[in-house]
C-alpha positions as CSV (number, residue, x, y, z in Angstrom):
1,M,-34.8,72.5,-67.3
2,S,-37.2,71.6,-65.3
3,E,-36.5,70.1,-61.9
4,R,-37.2,66.5,-62.3
5,Q,-38.8,64.3,-58.8
6,A,-37.3,60.9,-59.7
7,P,-33.9,59.7,-62.0
8,Y,-36.3,57.9,-64.0
9,E,-38.3,61.3,-65.5
10,V,-34.7,62.6,-66.6
11,T,-34.6,62.9,-70.4
12,E,-31.9,62.8,-73.0
13,D,-32.5,66.6,-73.3
14,D,-31.8,66.9,-69.9
15,L,-28.4,64.6,-69.8
16,D,-27.3,66.8,-72.8
17,S,-28.0,70.2,-71.0
18,V,-26.4,69.2,-67.5
19,A,-23.2,67.4,-69.6
20,S,-22.9,71.2,-71.7
21,C,-22.8,72.7,-68.1
22,L,-20.3,70.3,-67.0
23,V,-18.2,70.8,-70.1
24,E,-17.6,74.5,-69.9
25,D,-17.2,74.7,-66.2
26,A,-14.9,72.2,-65.8
27,S,-12.9,73.9,-69.0
28,A,-13.5,77.6,-67.3
29,A,-11.4,76.0,-64.2
30,A,-8.8,74.1,-65.9
31,S,-7.6,77.0,-68.2
32,A,-8.5,79.5,-65.8
33,A,-5.1,81.7,-64.4
34,K,-3.5,80.3,-60.8
35,D,-4.5,83.7,-59.4
36,T,-8.2,83.7,-60.0
37,A,-11.1,83.3,-58.1
38,A,-12.2,80.5,-61.2
39,Y,-9.0,78.4,-60.4
40,D,-10.7,77.7,-57.2
41,W,-13.3,75.6,-58.6
42,W,-10.0,73.7,-60.5
43,K,-9.1,73.0,-57.4
44,V,-12.5,71.1,-56.0
45,L,-12.1,68.9,-59.7
46,F,-8.8,68.1,-58.7
47,A,-9.3,66.9,-55.4
48,L,-11.7,64.8,-56.9
49,Y,-10.4,63.7,-60.4
50,P,-6.9,64.0,-60.1
51,N,-5.2,62.7,-63.2
52,S,-8.5,63.6,-65.3
53,K,-8.1,65.4,-68.7
54,A,-9.6,68.5,-66.8
55,T,-7.1,68.3,-63.8
56,H,-3.9,66.4,-65.3
57,S,-0.5,68.6,-64.7
58,R,0.3,68.2,-68.4
59,R,-3.4,69.1,-69.9
60,P,-3.4,71.6,-72.5
61,R,-4.1,75.3,-71.6
62,D,-6.5,76.1,-75.1
63,R,-10.0,76.6,-73.5
64,A,-11.4,75.4,-76.5
65,V,-8.8,72.5,-76.4
66,L,-9.7,71.6,-73.1
67,R,-13.6,71.9,-74.2
68,D,-13.2,69.1,-76.8
69,G,-11.3,66.7,-74.9
70,I,-13.6,66.8,-71.8
71,A,-16.5,66.8,-73.8
72,E,-15.7,63.4,-74.9
73,L,-16.0,62.0,-71.4
74,F,-19.9,62.5,-71.4
75,L,-20.6,61.2,-75.4
76,A,-23.6,59.2,-75.3
77,D,-22.8,55.8,-76.3
78,G,-23.0,54.9,-79.9
79,Q,-24.9,53.0,-82.1
80,G,-24.0,49.8,-82.9
81,H,-21.5,49.4,-79.7
82,A,-20.9,46.4,-77.6
83,T,-22.1,46.9,-74.5
84,R,-22.1,46.1,-70.8
85,P,-24.1,46.2,-67.6
86,C,-23.2,49.8,-66.1
87,T,-20.7,49.3,-63.1
88,F,-23.1,51.1,-60.9
89,C,-27.0,50.9,-62.1
90,G,-27.2,48.0,-64.5
91,T,-28.1,50.1,-67.6
92,A,-26.2,49.1,-70.9
93,A,-23.2,51.0,-71.6
94,A,-20.4,50.8,-73.8
95,A,-18.1,53.6,-72.6
96,V,-15.5,52.3,-70.1
97,W,-13.9,54.5,-67.5
98,T,-10.7,54.2,-65.1
99,K,-10.2,55.4,-61.8
100,S,-8.5,58.7,-63.1
101,N,-12.5,59.8,-64.1
102,L,-14.1,58.6,-60.5
103,P,-13.7,60.2,-57.4
104,M,-12.9,58.0,-54.1
105,F,-10.1,55.1,-56.3
106,D,-6.9,54.2,-55.4
107,T,-4.3,56.5,-55.6
108,N,-1.5,56.4,-58.4
109,K,0.8,54.1,-56.0
110,A,-1.9,51.3,-57.4
111,L,-1.2,51.6,-61.3
112,N,-3.8,49.1,-62.2
113,T,-6.7,47.5,-60.1
114,L,-8.2,46.1,-62.9
115,P,-7.6,42.5,-64.4
116,P,-5.2,42.5,-67.6
117,G,-6.6,43.2,-70.8
118,V,-9.9,44.8,-69.0
119,L,-10.0,49.0,-70.1
120,G,-12.1,49.9,-67.7
121,W,-15.3,49.7,-65.8
122,P,-18.7,50.1,-68.4
123,I,-20.5,53.1,-66.9
124,C,-23.5,54.1,-68.8
125,R,-23.9,58.0,-69.9
126,G,-26.1,58.9,-66.9
127,C,-23.6,57.7,-64.4
128,R,-20.8,59.2,-65.7
129,I,-22.4,62.6,-65.6
130,A,-23.7,61.7,-62.1
131,A,-20.0,61.3,-61.3
132,W,-19.1,64.7,-62.4
133,A,-22.0,66.6,-61.5
134,L,-21.0,65.4,-57.4
135,P,-19.4,68.2,-56.8
136,Y,-22.3,70.5,-57.3
137,G,-24.7,68.8,-54.9
138,S,-21.7,68.3,-52.3
139,W,-20.7,70.6,-49.6
140,V,-16.9,71.4,-50.9
141,T,-13.7,72.9,-50.0
142,A,-10.2,73.1,-51.6
143,G,-9.5,69.3,-51.0
144,S,-12.6,67.5,-49.8
145,A,-16.2,67.1,-50.6
146,T,-18.9,66.0,-48.0
147,V,-22.6,64.3,-49.3
148,L,-25.4,63.5,-47.1
149,S,-27.8,60.5,-47.1
150,C,-30.7,60.1,-45.6
151,G,-34.1,57.9,-45.5
152,D,-35.9,61.6,-46.7
153,E,-34.8,62.3,-50.4
154,A,-36.6,65.9,-50.0
155,A,-34.0,66.3,-47.2
156,E,-31.0,65.5,-50.0
157,R,-32.8,67.2,-52.7
158,V,-32.6,71.2,-50.0
159,F,-29.2,69.9,-49.0
160,C,-28.3,69.5,-53.3
161,A,-29.8,72.9,-53.9
162,R,-28.8,74.9,-51.2
163,N,-24.8,73.9,-52.5
164,V,-25.2,74.1,-56.1
165,L,-26.0,77.8,-55.3
166,R,-22.8,77.8,-53.1
167,A,-20.9,75.9,-56.3
168,R,-21.8,78.8,-58.1
169,R,-20.6,81.2,-56.1
170,L,-17.3,79.5,-55.8
171,M,-16.9,79.6,-59.6
172,H,-17.2,83.0,-59.7
173,L,-16.0,84.4,-56.4
174,G,-13.8,81.5,-55.1
175,F,-13.5,80.6,-51.5
176,E,-12.4,84.2,-50.1
177,S,-16.0,84.8,-50.7
178,L,-17.5,82.2,-48.2
179,P,-17.8,83.1,-45.1
180,A,-15.6,81.4,-42.8
181,G,-16.4,78.8,-40.1
182,A,-19.4,78.0,-42.3
183,R,-19.9,73.5,-41.7
184,P,-22.2,71.4,-43.8
185,E,-23.2,70.1,-40.8
186,L,-25.5,73.0,-40.4
187,V,-26.7,73.0,-44.0
188,A,-27.4,69.1,-43.3
189,I,-29.3,70.0,-39.9
190,R,-31.5,72.8,-41.8
191,A,-32.3,70.1,-44.1
192,L,-33.9,67.6,-41.8
193,T,-35.9,70.3,-40.2
194,A,-37.3,72.0,-43.3
195,V,-38.6,68.9,-44.5
196,R,-39.2,66.6,-41.6
197,D,-41.0,68.6,-39.3
198,G,-39.9,66.9,-36.0
199,I,-40.3,63.1,-37.3
200,P,-37.2,61.1,-36.5
201,G,-34.9,60.4,-39.3
202,A,-31.0,59.3,-39.5
203,S,-28.7,60.7,-41.8
204,T,-25.2,60.5,-42.9
205,L,-22.5,62.7,-44.1
206,W,-19.7,61.5,-46.2
207,S,-16.6,63.5,-46.4
208,F,-14.0,62.2,-49.0
209,K,-11.1,62.8,-50.8
210,N,-8.8,61.8,-53.8
211,D,-5.8,63.9,-54.7
212,N,-3.0,61.4,-55.5
213,Q,-2.6,61.1,-51.9
214,E,-3.9,58.5,-49.7
215,P,-7.6,58.3,-50.1
216,L,-9.9,59.6,-47.4
217,L,-13.4,58.6,-46.4
218,R,-14.9,60.3,-43.3
219,V,-18.3,58.9,-42.1
220,T,-20.7,61.3,-39.6
221,R,-23.9,60.2,-39.0
222,T,-27.1,61.8,-36.7
223,R,-29.5,59.6,-34.6
224,R,-33.2,59.3,-35.6
225,A,-34.6,61.2,-32.7
226,V,-32.1,64.4,-33.8
227,P,-34.8,66.0,-35.8
228,L,-37.4,65.3,-32.6
229,L,-35.1,66.8,-30.5
230,L,-34.5,70.2,-32.9
231,A,-38.2,70.3,-32.7
232,T,-38.9,69.8,-28.7
233,I,-35.7,72.6,-28.5
234,Q,-37.6,75.1,-31.1
235,G,-40.9,74.8,-29.1
236,N,-39.5,75.3,-25.6
237,A,-38.1,79.1,-24.7
238,D,-35.6,77.7,-21.6
239,L,-34.2,74.9,-24.1
240,R,-33.6,77.7,-27.0
241,R,-32.2,79.8,-25.0
242,G,-29.6,76.9,-23.6
243,W,-28.8,76.2,-27.5
244,R,-28.1,79.5,-28.3
245,L,-25.5,79.6,-24.9
246,L,-24.2,77.0,-26.5
247,E,-23.9,77.9,-30.1
248,L,-22.4,81.7,-28.3
249,A,-19.8,79.9,-26.7
250,L,-18.3,78.2,-29.4
251,T,-18.2,81.1,-31.5
252,R,-14.9,82.3,-31.5
253,R,-13.3,85.6,-33.3
254,D,-9.8,86.5,-34.0
255,K,-8.1,89.5,-32.4
256,N,-9.4,91.7,-35.3
257,G,-12.9,90.4,-34.2
258,E,-13.5,88.5,-37.6
259,V,-15.2,84.9,-37.2
260,I,-13.1,82.1,-37.6
261,A,-15.6,79.5,-36.0
262,N,-19.5,79.8,-36.5
263,G,-21.3,78.7,-33.6
264,P,-24.4,77.8,-34.6
265,A,-22.1,75.6,-37.2
266,E,-20.3,73.9,-34.4
267,A,-23.5,73.2,-32.5
268,A,-25.1,71.3,-35.4
269,R,-21.3,69.2,-35.8
270,L,-21.9,68.2,-32.4
271,L,-25.3,66.3,-33.7
272,F,-23.2,64.2,-35.9
273,E,-21.4,61.1,-34.6
274,A,-17.9,59.9,-36.5
275,D,-17.8,56.3,-37.0
276,D,-14.3,56.2,-36.2
277,G,-15.3,57.8,-32.6
278,R,-12.7,60.8,-33.6
279,S,-15.8,63.4,-32.8
280,R,-17.0,66.0,-29.7
281,S,-19.6,64.5,-27.5
282,F,-22.5,66.8,-27.1
283,L,-22.9,66.2,-23.8
284,Y,-19.1,66.7,-23.2
285,Q,-18.8,69.8,-24.4
286,L,-21.6,71.1,-22.2
287,H,-20.1,69.6,-19.1
288,Y,-16.8,71.6,-20.6
289,L,-19.1,74.8,-20.5
290,L,-20.8,74.3,-17.5
291,N,-17.9,73.6,-15.2
292,E,-15.0,76.6,-16.8
293,P,-14.4,78.2,-13.8
294,D,-14.5,81.4,-15.4
295,R,-17.8,81.3,-17.4
296,N,-19.8,83.9,-16.1
297,W,-23.7,82.2,-16.8
298,N,-26.6,83.1,-14.2
299,A,-28.4,81.0,-12.4
300,Q,-31.6,81.2,-15.7
301,D,-28.3,80.3,-18.3
302,R,-27.0,77.7,-16.1
303,A,-30.8,76.2,-15.7
304,A,-31.0,76.3,-19.4
305,A,-27.6,74.6,-20.5
306,T,-28.5,71.7,-17.7
307,R,-32.0,70.9,-19.0
308,L,-30.7,70.9,-22.6
309,A,-28.3,68.6,-21.5
310,C,-30.8,66.1,-20.1
311,T,-32.9,67.0,-22.6
312,Y,-30.3,65.3,-25.4
313,A,-29.7,62.2,-23.0
314,E,-33.5,61.8,-22.7
315,E,-34.2,61.9,-26.9
316,I,-31.5,61.0,-28.3
317,L,-29.5,58.3,-25.3
318,G,-32.7,56.9,-23.6
319,M,-31.1,58.3,-20.4
320,K,-33.2,59.5,-17.5
321,P,-31.6,59.2,-14.6
322,D,-32.7,60.6,-11.1
323,L,-29.5,62.7,-10.2
324,T,-30.9,64.8,-7.5
325,P,-30.0,62.8,-4.6
326,M,-26.4,62.7,-5.2
327,A,-26.5,66.2,-6.6
328,T,-27.9,67.6,-3.3
329,L,-25.5,65.0,-1.1
330,I,-22.1,66.6,-3.1
331,A,-24.2,70.5,-3.0
332,D,-24.3,70.3,0.6
333,W,-20.7,68.6,1.2
334,I,-19.1,71.7,-1.0
335,E,-21.5,74.2,1.1
336,H,-20.7,72.7,4.6
337,G,-17.8,70.8,4.5
338,S,-14.2,72.3,5.9
339,G,-12.6,74.9,3.9
340,S,-13.8,77.3,0.9
341,P,-16.9,76.1,-1.0
342,R,-14.4,77.2,-4.0
343,G,-11.7,74.5,-3.3
344,R,-14.4,71.7,-2.7
345,L,-16.0,72.7,-6.1
346,A,-12.5,72.3,-7.5
347,E,-11.9,69.2,-6.0
348,Y,-15.1,67.7,-7.3
349,R,-14.2,68.9,-10.9
350,S,-11.0,67.0,-10.5
351,V,-12.8,63.7,-10.2
352,A,-16.0,64.2,-11.7
353,L,-15.5,61.8,-14.9
354,S,-13.4,58.9,-13.1
355,D,-15.6,56.7,-11.4
356,Y,-13.3,55.0,-9.0
357,K,-12.3,58.8,-7.7
358,L,-15.7,60.0,-7.4
359,G,-16.7,56.9,-5.7
360,I,-14.1,57.8,-2.9
361,L,-15.3,61.2,-2.9
362,L,-19.2,60.5,-2.4
363,T,-18.0,58.3,0.1
364,Q,-16.0,61.1,2.1
365,A,-18.7,63.6,1.9
366,Q,-21.2,60.9,3.2
367,F,-19.0,60.8,6.1
368,R,-18.5,64.4,6.7
369,L,-22.0,65.1,6.8
370,A,-22.5,62.6,8.7
371,L,-20.4,63.0,11.5
372,D,-21.1,67.2,11.3
373,G,-25.3,65.8,11.9
374,R,-26.1,67.0,8.7
375,P,-28.5,65.4,6.8
376,V,-27.5,62.5,3.8
377,A,-28.9,62.9,1.0
378,A,-27.8,59.8,-0.7
379,G,-25.8,56.4,-0.1
380,P,-24.2,53.9,-1.8
381,E,-27.1,52.4,-3.4
382,D,-27.6,55.6,-5.2
383,W,-24.3,56.2,-6.6
384,R,-23.4,52.7,-7.7
385,P,-24.7,53.0,-11.2
386,L,-22.2,55.5,-11.6
387,I,-19.1,54.1,-10.4
388,Q,-19.1,50.9,-12.1
389,Q,-18.3,49.8,-15.3
390,R,-21.3,49.3,-16.9
391,P,-23.2,51.9,-19.9
392,R,-24.0,55.2,-19.9
393,A,-22.4,56.1,-16.5
394,W,-20.1,58.3,-17.8
395,E,-22.8,60.1,-19.8
396,Q,-24.6,59.9,-16.4
397,R,-21.2,61.2,-14.7
398,M,-21.5,64.5,-16.6
399,L,-24.8,65.1,-15.9
400,L,-24.0,64.6,-12.2
401,S,-21.7,67.6,-12.8
402,A,-24.3,69.6,-14.5
403,T,-27.1,69.2,-11.5
404,V,-24.4,69.6,-9.0
405,M,-23.5,73.4,-10.5
406,E,-27.4,74.1,-10.8
407,V,-28.0,73.1,-7.2
408,L,-25.2,75.6,-5.9
409,Q,-26.4,78.7,-8.2
410,K,-29.8,77.7,-6.9
411,R,-28.6,78.1,-3.4
412,G,-26.5,81.2,-3.9
413,V,-23.4,79.3,-2.9
414,A,-20.5,81.8,-4.1
415,V,-18.0,79.8,-5.7
416,N,-17.0,82.1,-8.8
417,E,-15.2,85.2,-7.9
418,K,-15.7,87.0,-10.9
419,P,-18.2,90.0,-10.7
420,V,-20.7,89.8,-13.1
421,D,-20.4,92.1,-15.9
422,T,-23.7,94.2,-16.8
423,D,-22.9,95.4,-19.9
424,E,-21.9,91.9,-20.9
425,Q,-25.2,90.3,-20.1
426,E,-27.3,92.9,-21.5
427,R,-25.4,92.3,-24.7
428,T,-25.3,88.5,-24.0
429,E,-29.7,88.6,-23.7
430,R,-30.2,90.0,-26.6
431,L,-28.1,87.3,-28.7
432,L,-30.3,85.2,-27.1
433,E,-33.2,86.1,-28.4
434,Q,-31.9,85.1,-31.9
435,P,-33.4,82.4,-33.6
436,I,-31.4,79.0,-33.3
437,L,-29.4,77.0,-36.1
438,Q,-29.4,80.6,-37.7
439,G,-25.2,80.7,-38.4
440,F,-24.3,82.4,-41.3
441,D,-23.7,80.7,-44.4
442,D,-23.2,81.5,-48.1
443,D,-26.1,84.3,-48.0
444,D,-25.3,85.5,-44.9
445,E,-23.0,88.2,-44.4
446,M,-22.4,88.4,-40.8
447,G,-22.3,85.3,-38.3
448,P,-23.6,85.9,-34.0
449,A,-22.7,89.1,-33.2
């Protein structure tokens, strides 16, 4: 079947071809032995259609019988049957479906979601086939499916095409053939950057399941300027270095050296914000990495990560604060105050994100430097926006922390007692030369080394 660019181009022959594929794949998965790779596709179907003919616990195990029963779901409407508008698209439809054949409907605790005497929702053949084609174009796990929606249909098409290839591999080889740590966010970001070429545009990932437990829906979104941010990073060597440092820091391996968290995929995930607020902050992740006591980044690395944080704040959040005076004040206090610089840095780290405690520390630093006869780079008017309950104050405090660390490292203030591992540094430099957002997925055998 040739590729169609719009739904209205799809013919009856196209629907026949897709329906045949759905029937064969579903019947093969439903009749497969539980210890085979083919059974893994049944797990995907069960997560979406838990009471259908293909997934019900009392389904026949004979593949031919299964095929006939599943094929009935996608038959064309017969002539002369009464029709009603399709629930989803409005096309005339004779077939009616209940929740057992549709993803993301109520659990089995809700015995009936239809009015008395109503047999089901009228659904046309095209929508019935689309409902079961959904997992092919989705990023699927054994318990959920993730779909992408955005303003650019070309990006959605790239995302779906990539996942169709992944689904085919899953059917033949099972979940064990898929790389650990791969995530839908990386596929989505690649799709956006592949077709948008830096033009701003938002996207949304919808992750859902319905496996006879409580239905789950998780929604995460990117901001409109994310493609522009990535284009800016791609075109700047320092920002690319900062991003690769982030990817490397987020890569985790088990004791055998196997990747269990794919750094590029985890970095891409940070660009998506959850509607319920339960997502990691991009700036906070960089703040954490920049302030880890034992993270042995050199001055170039720290400057690159700090610039990445500031660029994100400017491009995505619309922030461009002048934090140099306050960073200089804190760095002067850390370098010249009483006690060891390492101890004062630890004191600053402990209050860096607290508005009230940071205000106390800044006041103490101002008085200490003034009493010692040293110049004071900033005063209360400079730091007032950071210590009040106002929008973006939390983000500014994180950017201030990054700037302080950069100033200290440029001055050569000794705050890290861990010696530089030259072999590790050389290895890191080789990894930093690799392109960003190239974490492995189903076509790649290895992630970041």
